[in-house]
Backbone as a printed PyTorch tensor [residue, N CA C, xyz], in Angstrom:
tensor([[[  0.8870,  -1.0840,  -0.0600],
         [ -0.0370,   0.0880,  -0.1130],
         [  1.0070,   1.3560,  -0.1100]],

        [[  0.3670,   2.2670,  -0.4200],
         [  1.0990,   3.6210,  -0.5330],
         [  0.7310,   4.7410,   0.6300]],

        [[  1.7890,   4.4510,   1.3160],
         [  1.7800,   5.5190,   2.5310],
         [  2.2450,   7.1480,   2.3610]],

        [[  3.0170,   7.2400,   1.2620],
         [  3.1000,   8.5250,   1.0530],
         [  3.6430,   8.8460,  -0.3500]],

        [[  3.6900,  10.1230,  -0.6460],
         [  3.8700,  10.4690,  -1.9930],
         [  4.4780,  12.1470,  -2.1820]],

        [[  5.6340,  12.2100,  -2.6700],
         [  6.1880,  13.6150,  -2.4840],
         [  6.7930,  13.8260,  -4.0590]],

        [[  6.6470,  15.1240,  -4.2920],
         [  7.4210,  15.5000,  -5.4390],
         [  7.8620,  16.9030,  -5.2340]],

        [[  9.1210,  17.3780,  -5.8300],
         [  9.4540,  18.7990,  -6.0630],
         [ 10.2150,  18.8550,  -7.5580]],

        [[ 10.0860,  20.3510,  -7.6400],
         [ 10.6610,  20.8020,  -8.9720],
         [ 11.8320,  21.4960,  -8.6720]],

        [[ 13.0570,  21.7920,  -8.5460],
         [ 14.1980,  22.7320,  -8.3760],
         [ 14.8730,  23.1630,  -9.2660]],

        [[ 15.1380,  24.2490,  -9.2500],
         [ 15.6820,  25.2610, -10.4070],
         [ 17.2360,  25.0480,  -9.9200]],

        [[ 17.8830,  24.4680, -11.2380],
         [ 19.2450,  24.0660, -11.2940],
         [ 20.0840,  25.5160, -10.7750]],

        [[ 19.3970,  26.4970, -11.4020],
         [ 20.2890,  27.9290, -11.3910],
         [ 20.2490,  28.3470,  -9.8070]],

        [[ 19.0100,  28.0670,  -9.3270],
         [ 18.6780,  28.7500,  -7.8960],
         [ 20.0200,  27.9010,  -7.2310]],

        [[ 19.7210,  26.7830,  -7.4100],
         [ 21.1310,  25.9290,  -6.5520],
         [ 22.2580,  26.5730,  -6.8440]],

        [[ 22.4470,  26.5260,  -8.1760],
         [ 23.9790,  27.2820,  -8.4240],
         [ 24.0420,  28.2730,  -7.8070]],

        [[ 23.0960,  29.3700,  -7.5950],
         [ 23.5860,  30.4310,  -7.2090],
         [ 23.6290,  30.5910,  -5.7770]],

        [[ 23.0200,  29.4230,  -5.1190],
         [ 23.0860,  29.1830,  -3.5050],
         [ 24.4600,  28.6610,  -3.3390]],

        [[ 25.0350,  27.6920,  -4.1720],
         [ 26.2660,  27.0070,  -3.8670],
         [ 27.3800,  28.3570,  -3.9830]],

        [[ 27.1870,  29.0880,  -4.9900],
         [ 28.0300,  30.2510,  -5.2140],
         [ 27.8410,  31.2080,  -4.2060]],

        [[ 26.9020,  31.6040,  -3.3180],
         [ 26.6950,  32.3750,  -2.6910],
         [ 27.0190,  31.6420,  -1.0990]],

        [[ 26.7150,  30.7630,  -0.6050],
         [ 27.1640,  30.0110,   0.7380],
         [ 27.9940,  28.6610,   0.3240]],

        [[ 28.7100,  28.2080,  -0.6060],
         [ 29.6700,  27.4610,  -0.6770],
         [ 29.6460,  26.1710,   0.2880]],

        [[ 30.5810,  26.0070,   1.0080],
         [ 30.7770,  24.7540,   1.7460],
         [ 29.5070,  24.7990,   2.9800]],

        [[ 29.4780,  25.7870,   3.4790],
         [ 28.5550,  25.7520,   4.1810],
         [ 27.2220,  25.1460,   3.9330]],

        [[ 26.4970,  25.7580,   2.7810],
         [ 25.6550,  25.0420,   2.0990],
         [ 25.3750,  23.5590,   2.0190]],

        [[ 26.7290,  23.1690,   1.2190],
         [ 27.0750,  21.8290,   0.7130],
         [ 27.0260,  20.8690,   2.1160]],

        [[ 27.8210,  21.1920,   3.3310],
         [ 27.5560,  20.7370,   4.3530],
         [ 26.4760,  20.5670,   5.1460]],

        [[ 25.7770,  21.4070,   5.2170],
         [ 24.5010,  21.1110,   5.6730],
         [ 23.2520,  20.4360,   5.2350]],

        [[ 23.7140,  20.4820,   3.8980],
         [ 22.0280,  19.7350,   3.1270],
         [ 22.7680,  18.5100,   2.7320]],

        [[ 24.1520,  18.0600,   1.9620],
         [ 24.5700,  16.9850,   1.9320],
         [ 25.3290,  15.9790,   2.5740]],

        [[ 25.4430,  14.9250,   2.3290],
         [ 25.9270,  13.8790,   3.2190],
         [ 27.4880,  13.6330,   2.4520]],

        [[ 28.6270,  13.3820,   3.1250],
         [ 29.7940,  13.0750,   2.2260],
         [ 29.5150,  12.2150,   1.3460]],

        [[ 28.9650,  11.2950,   1.2430],
         [ 28.7540,  10.5980,   0.1540],
         [ 28.0980,  11.0600,  -1.1800]],

        [[ 27.1490,  11.8390,  -0.6520],
         [ 26.4950,  12.7130,  -1.9690],
         [ 27.3560,  13.5370,  -2.7270]],

        [[ 28.1710,  14.0070,  -1.8370],
         [ 29.1410,  15.3060,  -2.1090],
         [ 30.3310,  14.5430,  -3.2920]],

        [[ 30.7330,  13.3580,  -2.6290],
         [ 31.7420,  12.9700,  -3.3910],
         [ 31.4240,  12.3590,  -4.7610]],

        [[ 30.0560,  11.5440,  -4.5620],
         [ 29.3720,  11.4210,  -5.8440],
         [ 29.1130,  12.2940,  -6.8010]],

        [[ 28.7390,  13.7500,  -6.5410],
         [ 28.3970,  14.7390,  -7.2900],
         [ 29.7090,  15.3530,  -7.6400]],

        [[ 30.7190,  15.0790,  -7.0010],
         [ 32.3130,  15.6450,  -7.4360],
         [ 32.6210,  14.8310,  -8.5190]],

        [[ 32.1570,  13.3860,  -8.5840],
         [ 32.7490,  12.7760,  -9.7010],
         [ 31.7310,  12.6990, -10.8480]],

        [[ 31.0530,  13.6440, -10.9710],
         [ 29.9590,  13.7660, -12.3310],
         [ 30.5660,  15.2000, -13.0980]],

        [[ 30.5230,  15.0430, -13.9270],
         [ 30.4860,  16.2230, -14.7810],
         [ 29.5370,  17.3810, -14.6790]],

        [[ 28.2250,  16.9760, -14.3330],
         [ 27.6440,  18.0350, -13.8600],
         [ 27.2490,  18.2330, -12.3640]],

        [[ 28.1650,  18.7750, -11.5400],
         [ 28.0670,  18.9910, -10.1840],
         [ 26.6510,  19.1670,  -9.7260]],

        [[ 26.5960,  20.5050, -10.0970],
         [ 25.4880,  21.3740,  -9.5470],
         [ 24.0120,  20.5060, -10.1540]],

        [[ 23.7790,  20.1230, -11.3550],
         [ 22.5510,  19.1750, -11.6440],
         [ 22.4270,  18.0480, -10.7570]],

        [[ 23.7420,  17.6240, -10.5740],
         [ 23.4320,  16.2630,  -9.6990],
         [ 23.3180,  16.7200,  -7.9290]],

        [[ 23.5790,  17.7920,  -7.9220],
         [ 23.3040,  18.3270,  -6.6360],
         [ 21.6320,  18.8230,  -6.4700]],

        [[ 21.3580,  19.6630,  -7.5740],
         [ 20.0650,  19.6850,  -7.6540],
         [ 18.8730,  19.1070,  -7.7260]],

        [[ 19.4930,  17.6650,  -8.2500],
         [ 18.3830,  16.6140,  -8.2360],
         [ 18.7170,  15.7420,  -7.0780]],

        [[ 19.5360,  15.6880,  -5.8500],
         [ 19.2890,  15.3760,  -4.7180],
         [ 18.6610,  16.2030,  -3.9980]],

        [[ 18.6530,  17.4860,  -4.2880],
         [ 18.0400,  18.3830,  -3.3210],
         [ 16.3490,  18.1430,  -3.3460]],

        [[ 16.1520,  18.1620,  -4.7600],
         [ 14.7650,  17.7640,  -5.2310],
         [ 14.1420,  16.3410,  -4.4720]],

        [[ 15.2450,  15.4850,  -4.4770],
         [ 14.7600,  14.3280,  -3.7930],
         [ 14.3700,  14.4430,  -2.3000]],

        [[ 15.0160,  15.0920,  -1.6340],
         [ 15.1380,  15.3800,  -0.2010],
         [ 14.0040,  16.0360,  -0.0150]],

        [[ 13.6660,  17.1360,  -0.8790],
         [ 12.4440,  18.0430,  -0.3230],
         [ 11.2350,  16.9110,  -0.8350]],

        [[ 11.2630,  16.1700,  -1.8480],
         [ 10.3520,  15.1930,  -2.0490],
         [  9.8780,  14.6000,  -1.3130]],

        [[ 10.8200,  13.6980,  -0.4400],
         [ 10.6710,  12.6860,   0.8510],
         [ 10.1810,  13.0420,   1.8760]],

        [[ 10.9310,  14.7170,   2.3330],
         [  9.9410,  15.5800,   3.1740],
         [  8.4720,  15.2950,   3.3010]],

        [[  8.1850,  15.6600,   2.1970],
         [  6.8430,  15.8850,   1.8140],
         [  6.1100,  14.5210,   1.5750]],

        [[  6.6140,  13.3260,   1.4560],
         [  6.0190,  11.8810,   1.3340],
         [  6.0520,  11.4800,   2.7100]],

        [[  6.8260,  11.9830,   3.7420],
         [  6.6260,  11.9140,   5.0920],
         [  5.7650,  12.4570,   5.5070]],

        [[  5.2460,  13.5950,   5.2570],
         [  3.8420,  14.1860,   5.7380],
         [  4.4910,  15.3910,   6.4630]],

        [[  6.0240,  15.4950,   6.3420],
         [  6.2170,  16.3950,   7.4070],
         [  6.8700,  17.7750,   6.8740]],

        [[  7.1800,  17.8860,   5.6740],
         [  8.1760,  19.1440,   5.3790],
         [  9.4020,  18.5130,   5.8930]],

        [[ 10.0480,  19.9280,   6.0090],
         [ 11.2070,  19.8270,   6.4770],
         [ 10.9270,  20.5360,   7.9880]],

        [[  9.6460,  19.8400,   8.7770],
         [  9.2100,  20.1280,  10.2260],
         [  9.5740,  19.1190,  11.1040]],

        [[  8.8230,  19.1130,  12.0770],
         [  9.3780,  17.9910,  13.0240],
         [ 10.7150,  17.6350,  13.3710]],

        [[ 11.7950,  18.4260,  13.2230],
         [ 13.2190,  17.8600,  13.4980],
         [ 13.7550,  17.2300,  12.3020]],

        [[ 13.4370,  16.8710,  11.1080],
         [ 14.0130,  16.2450,   9.9580],
         [ 15.0790,  16.9000,   9.6340]],

        [[ 16.0440,  16.6610,   9.6070],
         [ 17.3260,  17.4640,   8.9130],
         [ 17.9510,  17.1660,   7.4280]],

        [[ 18.2270,  17.8690,   6.4820],
         [ 18.5770,  17.3360,   5.4420],
         [ 19.3880,  16.1980,   5.3510]],

        [[ 20.3470,  16.1160,   5.9610],
         [ 21.4100,  15.2050,   5.8040],
         [ 20.9690,  13.5740,   6.5020]],

        [[ 19.7870,  13.9930,   7.0380],
         [ 18.7050,  12.6850,   7.1830],
         [ 18.1980,  11.6120,   5.9280]],

        [[ 18.2320,  12.4860,   5.0470],
         [ 17.8370,  11.6860,   3.6830],
         [ 19.0570,  12.1490,   2.5240]],

        [[ 19.6690,  10.7140,   2.7080],
         [ 20.6000,  10.5160,   1.7890],
         [ 20.3330,   9.7730,   0.5360]],

        [[ 20.8270,  10.4030,  -0.7330],
         [ 20.3530,   9.7530,  -1.9230],
         [ 21.7290,   9.2060,  -2.5120]],

        [[ 21.7920,   7.7400,  -2.7580],
         [ 22.7730,   7.1580,  -3.6190],
         [ 22.1920,   6.3620,  -4.4670]],

        [[ 23.0800,   5.7330,  -4.9140],
         [ 22.5490,   4.9330,  -6.4160],
         [ 23.2700,   3.2050,  -6.3750]],

        [[ 22.3840,   2.4830,  -6.8030],
         [ 22.6020,   1.2810,  -6.7270],
         [ 23.7420,   0.7290,  -7.9470]],

        [[ 24.1400,  -0.1180,  -7.7610],
         [ 25.1330,  -0.6110,  -8.7980],
         [ 24.9070,  -0.0440, -10.3080]],

        [[ 23.5240,  -0.5690, -10.6060],
         [ 22.9980,  -0.1610, -11.9760],
         [ 22.4390,   0.9900, -12.0230]],

        [[ 22.9040,   2.0050, -11.1510],
         [ 22.6830,   3.3370, -11.6660],
         [ 21.1750,   3.9070, -10.5190]],

        [[ 20.3240,   3.1310, -10.3400],
         [ 19.1570,   3.4420,  -9.7830],
         [ 19.3820,   4.4520,  -8.5520]],

        [[ 18.8390,   5.5020,  -8.4820],
         [ 18.5370,   6.1420,  -7.2200],
         [ 18.0670,   5.4500,  -6.1070]],

        [[ 18.5450,   5.6370,  -4.9540],
         [ 17.6200,   5.0980,  -3.5990],
         [ 17.8330,   6.3800,  -2.6140]],

        [[ 16.8390,   6.5030,  -1.3540],
         [ 17.0100,   7.0980,  -0.6150],
         [ 16.9720,   6.2590,   0.9020]],

        [[ 18.3140,   6.6810,   1.3480],
         [ 18.4150,   6.2220,   2.8900],
         [ 18.1870,   6.9750,   3.8730]],

        [[ 17.1400,   6.5430,   5.2300],
         [ 16.6820,   7.7550,   6.0820],
         [ 17.2930,   7.3960,   7.0290]],

        [[ 17.7400,   8.0620,   8.0820],
         [ 18.5100,   8.3900,   9.5340],
         [ 17.6470,   9.2410,  10.2690]],

        [[ 17.9170,   8.8910,  11.7980],
         [ 17.6030,  10.0710,  12.4070],
         [ 15.8170,  10.3430,  12.5070]],

        [[ 15.5040,  11.4320,  12.6910],
         [ 14.1110,  11.7730,  13.0140],
         [ 13.3720,  11.2410,  11.5660]],

        [[ 14.1340,  11.4470,  10.4690],
         [ 13.5110,  10.9630,   9.1250],
         [ 12.9780,   9.4500,   8.9680]],

        [[ 14.0670,   8.7130,   9.8670],
         [ 13.7100,   7.3250,   9.8200],
         [ 12.8180,   6.9480,  10.7490]],

        [[ 12.6920,   7.6520,  11.8770],
         [ 11.6310,   7.9320,  13.1330],
         [ 10.2510,   8.1640,  12.4980]],

        [[ 10.3560,   8.7370,  11.7950],
         [  8.9810,   9.3640,  10.8180],
         [  8.3400,   8.2250,  10.0690]],

        [[  9.2120,   7.6310,   9.1200],
         [  9.0080,   6.3780,   8.3570],
         [  8.7510,   5.6540,   9.1220]],

        [[  8.9780,   5.0050,  10.2140],
         [  8.5610,   3.7340,  11.0540],
         [  7.2770,   4.0980,  11.4390]],

        [[  6.9050,   5.2730,  11.6880],
         [  5.4750,   5.6560,  12.6040],
         [  4.7170,   5.5370,  11.3030]],

        [[  5.0540,   5.9790,  10.1440],
         [  3.8930,   5.7430,   8.6570],
         [  3.6200,   4.4220,   8.5130]],

        [[  4.6390,   3.6530,   8.8090],
         [  4.6470,   2.1110,   8.2870],
         [  3.6160,   1.3520,   9.3770]],

        [[  2.6270,   0.6880,   8.8680],
         [  1.3900,   0.0380,   9.4400],
         [  2.2020,  -1.5540,  10.2840]],

        [[  1.9650,  -1.7550,  11.1110],
         [  2.4410,  -2.9860,  11.9510],
         [  2.1980,  -4.1070,  11.0300]],

        [[  3.3350,  -4.8650,  10.9080],
         [  3.4160,  -6.3250,  10.0920],
         [  3.9160,  -5.9820,   8.5620]],

        [[  4.0100,  -4.4810,   8.6510],
         [  4.8780,  -4.2540,   7.0340],
         [  6.2310,  -3.7260,   7.3210]],

        [[  6.6930,  -3.8250,   6.2560],
         [  8.1690,  -3.1410,   6.0000],
         [  8.0190,  -1.7070,   4.7050]],

        [[  8.6230,  -0.9220,   5.0560],
         [  8.6220,   0.5550,   4.3640],
         [  9.9360,   0.1230,   3.1880]],

        [[  9.2270,   0.2400,   2.0080],
         [ 10.3750,   0.4880,   0.8950],
         [ 10.0720,   2.2010,   0.2250]],

        [[ 11.3580,   2.8710,  -0.1230],
         [ 11.1570,   4.0370,  -0.2110],
         [ 11.6320,   4.2260,  -1.8720]],

        [[ 10.8160,   4.8660,  -2.7200],
         [ 11.2650,   4.9350,  -4.2210],
         [ 11.1510,   5.8420,  -4.7320]],

        [[ 12.2780,   6.3330,  -5.3620],
         [ 12.8480,   7.9000,  -5.7200],
         [ 13.1120,   7.3450,  -7.0180]],

        [[ 12.8110,   8.6310,  -7.8550],
         [ 12.9990,   8.7250,  -9.4260],
         [ 13.1240,  10.1600,  -9.5780]],

        [[ 14.4740,  10.2860, -10.1300],
         [ 15.0440,  11.7260, -10.4190],
         [ 15.0990,  12.2270, -11.7480]],

        [[ 15.0140,  13.0210, -12.6160],
         [ 15.2250,  13.5710, -13.6520],
         [ 15.8560,  14.9690, -13.8220]],

        [[ 15.9280,  15.5230, -14.9190],
         [ 16.6310,  17.1940, -15.1630],
         [ 16.1210,  17.2600, -16.7280]],

        [[ 15.9350,  18.5620, -16.6170],
         [ 15.6750,  18.9190, -18.0750],
         [ 16.0720,  20.6800, -18.1920]],

        [[ 17.2990,  20.9740, -18.0110],
         [ 17.8710,  22.4390, -17.3810],
         [ 17.0820,  23.2340, -18.0270]],

        [[ 16.6400,  24.5190, -17.3980],
         [ 17.2050,  24.5740, -15.8330],
         [ 16.6370,  23.9940, -14.8620]],

        [[ 15.8130,  22.7200, -15.0600],
         [ 14.6780,  22.1630, -13.5740],
         [ 15.2850,  20.7220, -13.3950]],

        [[ 15.0250,  20.6380, -11.9840],
         [ 15.7620,  19.1260, -11.3070],
         [ 14.3450,  18.6360, -10.6630]],

        [[ 13.9220,  17.3520, -10.9380],
         [ 12.4940,  17.1250, -10.7940],
         [ 12.8710,  15.5980,  -9.9990]],

        [[ 11.9660,  15.3990,  -8.4650],
         [ 12.3210,  14.0930,  -8.2330],
         [ 10.7480,  13.8560,  -7.8500]],

        [[ 10.5890,  12.3550,  -7.6700],
         [  9.1090,  11.7010,  -7.3840],
         [  9.8020,  10.7410,  -5.9480]],

        [[  9.0330,  10.7750,  -5.1640],
         [  9.3190,   9.5540,  -4.0570],
         [  7.7540,   9.3170,  -3.6630]],

        [[  8.0890,   8.0370,  -3.3890],
         [  6.6000,   6.9880,  -2.9460],
         [  7.1600,   6.2040,  -2.3180]],

        [[  6.4370,   6.3750,  -0.7880],
         [  6.7320,   5.4760,   0.3330],
         [  5.7500,   4.3920,   0.0520]],

        [[  6.1060,   3.1320,   0.0170],
         [  5.3330,   1.8340,   0.2480],
         [  5.2940,   0.9130,   1.4370]],

        [[  4.2530,   0.7030,   1.7750],
         [  4.5320,  -0.4960,   2.8640],
         [  4.0230,  -1.8670,   2.2760]],

        [[  5.0750,  -2.5780,   2.4190],
         [  4.7890,  -4.2200,   2.0540],
         [  4.5810,  -5.1000,   3.0900]],

        [[  3.8030,  -6.1820,   3.0540],
         [  3.5760,  -7.1730,   4.1090],
         [  5.1620,  -7.1220,   4.4140]],

        [[  5.1750,  -7.5940,   5.7890],
         [  6.6510,  -8.0160,   6.2210],
         [  7.0900,  -9.5790,   5.5210]],

        [[  8.4930,  -9.1270,   5.2840],
         [  9.0650, -10.5310,   4.6710],
         [  8.9460, -10.4350,   2.8310]],

        [[  8.0030,  -9.7170,   2.4530],
         [  8.0570,  -9.4500,   0.7490],
         [  8.9840,  -8.7750,   0.5840]],

        [[  9.5650,  -7.7530,   1.0720],
         [ 10.4490,  -6.4640,   0.7920],
         [ 12.0910,  -7.3160,   0.4700]],

        [[ 12.2820,  -8.5630,   1.4050],
         [ 13.4780,  -8.9480,   1.0730],
         [ 13.3320,  -9.7950,  -0.2340]],

        [[ 12.2400, -10.6970,  -0.3240],
         [ 12.0810, -11.5980,  -1.9190],
         [ 12.2460, -10.9680,  -2.6520]],

        [[ 11.6570,  -9.4800,  -2.7940],
         [ 11.7090,  -8.6950,  -4.0230],
         [ 13.1130,  -8.1200,  -4.3540]],

        [[ 13.7270,  -7.7490,  -3.0530],
         [ 15.1160,  -7.0850,  -3.7130],
         [ 16.1470,  -8.3200,  -3.8140]],

        [[ 15.5780,  -9.4340,  -3.5340],
         [ 16.5570, -10.8020,  -3.8460],
         [ 16.2560, -11.5210,  -5.2980]],

        [[ 15.3650, -10.4980,  -6.2440],
         [ 14.9410, -11.1160,  -7.5620],
         [ 13.8470, -11.8110,  -7.5990]],

        [[ 13.1120, -12.2720,  -6.4970],
         [ 12.0010, -13.0840,  -6.5570],
         [ 10.7630, -12.4710,  -6.6410]],

        [[  9.8560, -12.7440,  -7.3220],
         [  8.5750, -12.3180,  -7.8810],
         [  7.8310, -11.7710,  -6.5970]],

        [[  7.1140, -10.2160,  -6.5270],
         [  6.5900,  -9.9860,  -5.3750],
         [  5.2470, -10.3450,  -5.6000]],

        [[  4.6410, -10.5050,  -4.3900],
         [  3.1640, -11.1690,  -4.3710],
         [  2.2080, -10.3210,  -5.0170]],

        [[  1.1750, -10.8660,  -5.4900],
         [ -0.1140, -10.2930,  -6.1470],
         [ -0.9300,  -9.6700,  -5.0580]],

        [[ -1.2080,  -8.3850,  -5.2650],
         [ -1.7410,  -7.3430,  -4.2230],
         [ -3.2310,  -7.4990,  -4.5140]],

        [[ -4.1900,  -7.7330,  -3.7260],
         [ -5.5070,  -7.3960,  -3.8520],
         [ -5.9470,  -8.7960,  -3.7380]],

        [[ -7.3480,  -8.5370,  -3.8960],
         [ -8.2770, -10.1810,  -3.6390],
         [ -7.6460, -11.1380,  -5.0950]]])
């Protein structure tokens, strides 16, 4: 079942201006070391960071809080699976909020999709609650169960 949906559209130019104005202060406040090193290895550093910014905004919306209730930017970390698919890892209060959204007997799966078409970067986040035990099977390549009657 879907327990949260969030989307965000970020201006790449605005992120570039913020990086220029605040530099490392902004980078360290918003992004994890892994996110920063990954962006620094890419040709389009600003676009990479803008997509991750959008993912964090979308995740906060999917959690139903925005950036309230103590959720910090760095508690929502974007990385990529070996095949390139983006993924979100939540820690701290963001993970606590995710657990609170997840019904008993279920495990949460956070889906994220990133795209850009300069000057815009966009992210969608969907939080899914799956019956306990089906997440590991799906991640290991086993077919996911049929939902519904």
